[in-house]
C-alpha positions in Angstrom: -11.1 10.3 12.3 -9.0 7.0 12.8 -8.8 5.5 16.2 -6.7 2.5 15.5 -7.2 1.0 18.7 -7.4 -2.6 18.7 -10.8 -4.1 20.3 -11.7 -7.6 20.8 -15.0 -9.5 21.5 -15.5 -12.5 22.8 -19.5 -13.9 23.1 -20.4 -17.0 22.2 -23.4 -15.7 19.6 -21.9 -14.9 16.2 -24.8 -12.2 15.8 -23.9 -10.2 18.4 -19.9 -10.3 17.5 -20.8 -9.5 13.8 -23.3 -6.6 15.2 -20.3 -4.9 17.5 -17.9 -5.5 14.5 -20.4 -3.8 11.8 -21.0 -0.8 14.4 -17.1 -0.2 15.6 -15.3 -0.8 12.4 -16.4 2.4 10.9 -15.6 4.3 14.1 -11.8 3.5 12.8 -11.5 0.4 15.4 -9.5 -2.7 14.8 -12.1 -5.3 15.5 -11.2 -9.2 16.4 -13.7 -11.5 17.5 -13.9 -15.1 19.7 -16.7 -17.5 20.1 -15.5 -18.6 23.4 -12.9 -18.0 26.0 -10.2 -20.3 25.0 -10.0 -18.5 21.5 -10.3 -15.1 23.0 -7.5 -15.5 25.4 -5.2 -16.9 22.4 -6.2 -13.9 20.7 -5.6 -11.9 23.7 -1.8 -13.1 24.0 -1.1 -12.9 20.5 -2.8 -9.1 19.8 -2.8 -7.6 23.1 -5.7 -5.8 22.5 -6.6 -2.1 24.4 -10.4 -2.9 24.8 -12.0 -6.8 25.5 -15.9 -6.6 25.2 -16.6 -10.0 26.9 -19.8 -11.9 27.7 -20.2 -12.9 31.1 -22.6 -16.4 30.1 -20.8 -18.6 27.8 -20.1 -22.4 27.7 -17.4 -24.0 28.8 -15.3 -21.3 30.6 -17.5 -18.5 31.7 -16.7 -14.8 31.4 -15.2 -14.4 34.9 -12.8 -16.7 34.5 -11.9 -15.2 31.2 -11.8 -12.2 32.7 -9.1 -13.3 35.4 -7.0 -14.6 32.9 -7.1 -11.6 30.7 -5.6 -9.6 33.7 -3.0 -12.3 34.1 -1.9 -11.7 30.9 -1.9 -7.9 30.9 -3.6 -6.2 33.6 -3.7 -3.1 31.7 -6.1 -4.4 28.9 -9.3 -2.3 29.5 -12.3 -5.3 29.7 -15.9 -4.0 29.5 -18.8 -6.8 30.2 -21.7 -7.6 28.5 -24.4 -8.9 30.6 -27.9 -10.2 30.7 -30.4 -8.4 33.2 -30.7 -11.9 34.9 -26.7 -11.7 35.3 -26.4 -8.6 37.0 -25.0 -9.7 40.2 -22.0 -11.3 38.2 -21.3 -8.3 36.4 -20.8 -6.2 39.6 -18.5 -9.4 40.7 -16.7 -8.9 37.8 -15.9 -5.1 38.8 -14.0 -6.6 41.6 -11.9 -8.8 39.6 -10.6 -5.5 37.5 -13.6 -5.2 34.6 -13.7 -1.3 33.5 -17.4 -1.2 33.1 -20.4 -3.1 32.1 -23.2 -3.2 29.7 -26.8 -4.8 29.5 -28.4 -6.7 26.8 -29.9 -5.6 24.6 -26.6 -3.4 24.0 -27.3 0.7 23.2 -24.6 0.6 20.7 -23.9 4.6 21.2 -23.7 4.2 24.9 -21.0 1.4 24.5 -19.0 3.6 22.1 -19.0 6.1 24.9 -17.9 3.5 27.2 -15.2 2.2 24.9 -13.8 6.1 24.7 -13.8 6.1 28.5 -11.7 2.7 28.4 -9.2 4.1 26.1 -8.8 7.3 28.0 -7.8 4.9 30.7 -5.4 2.7 28.5 -3.7 6.3 27.4 -3.0 7.0 31.2 -1.7 3.5 31.9 0.5 3.9 28.9 1.7 7.2 30.0 2.8 5.8 33.4 4.6 2.8 31.9 6.8 5.5 29.8 7.4 7.4 32.7 8.4 4.5 34.8 11.0 3.6 32.1 12.3 7.4 31.9 12.9 7.2 35.7 14.7 3.9 35.4 16.8 5.1 32.3 17.5 8.3 34.4 18.7 6.5 37.3 20.5 3.8 35.3 22.5 6.6 33.5 23.0 8.3 36.6 24.6 5.5 38.1 27.0 4.7 35.3 28.0 8.3 35.1 29.0 8.3 38.5 30.8 5.4 38.8 32.9 6.5 35.9 33.2 9.7 38.0 34.2 8.0 41.0 37.0 5.8 38.7 39.1 9.1 37.8 39.0 10.7 41.5 42.1 12.8 42.3 42.2 14.5 38.8 41.0 17.9 38.1 39.2 17.3 35.0 37.1 14.8 37.2 36.0 17.8 39.5 35.0 19.9 36.7 32.7 17.0 34.8 31.3 16.8 38.2 30.4 20.4 38.7 29.3 20.5 35.2 26.9 18.3 35.5 25.5 19.3 38.7 24.9 22.5 36.7 24.0 21.8 33.3 21.7 18.6 34.2 20.2 20.4 37.2 21.4 17.4 39.2 22.5 18.3 42.5 23.1 14.8 43.5 26.7 14.3 41.8 28.0 17.1 44.0 26.0 15.9 47.3 27.2 12.2 46.6 31.2 13.2 46.1 31.1 15.8 48.9 29.5 12.7 51.1 32.2 10.3 50.3 34.9 9.4 52.5 37.7 8.6 50.0 37.4 12.0 48.7 40.0 13.9 50.3 39.3 17.4 52.1 41.3 19.2 49.4 39.5 17.5 46.4 36.0 18.8 48.2 37.7 22.4 48.5 38.3 22.4 44.7 34.9 21.2 44.0 33.5 24.0 45.7 35.5 26.4 44.3 34.8 25.1 40.7 31.3 25.0 41.6 31.4 28.8 42.5 33.3 29.4 39.2 30.5 28.0 37.1 27.9 29.5 39.1 29.5 32.8 38.6 29.9 32.2 34.7 26.5 30.9 34.2 25.1 34.0 36.0 26.6 36.2 33.2 24.8 34.9 30.3 
C-alpha cells in the first residue's frame, strides 16, 4: 500500500541518508535527503514534508537550531531526532523544542518505521483540526453575509420567511435570536416572525 507521505532526512553522513532512503522508499514514502541543516531547511520550505528525520550532531548548524527553524516554518511538521548515546540529554532537550520523538544510533529500522507511523497519525489529526477550523470560519463568514443580506431587506414579509426558513432548514436558531433581539426590528415584525415560525414548525411536523 502506498503511503505517499513525504519524509526528509537531514544527516551529514551520506551513508545514513542512503540507508534510510533505501529502507523507507519500499514502504511507499517519498524520501528526500539533505547533508546539512541549511540545505535541509531549503527542502522544508519547498516541499513541506510530513516527517523530518533530523540528526542532532552536525557541523555548522546543529540539530537543535535546525529543529527550531523547522517549527518556525511549519509547526505541524513532525520531527524525529536521531542521536548517539553521548547526546541523550540533547535529544531530551529537543523534545522541549517540539520534536515528536528521538531514536538512537545505531538505528533499529523497524522501530523507526513504527515511530514514523505514529508521527503520521499526528499529522493527520493536525490536518483534520485545520480543516475543522477552516469549515468553522467558512460557516461564520457565510452566516454573517446571510444575516447582513437579511437585515438589508427588513420590513418585507419575504424577508421574515427567509429568516424562519434558515432557522428550521439549517438548524441555526441564531438567525431567529438575533432578529428578535434587534432593536431596529418592529414589534409587529417580530410577532409576524413568530407566527411564520409556528406555521413552518407545524408543516415540518406533518412530513
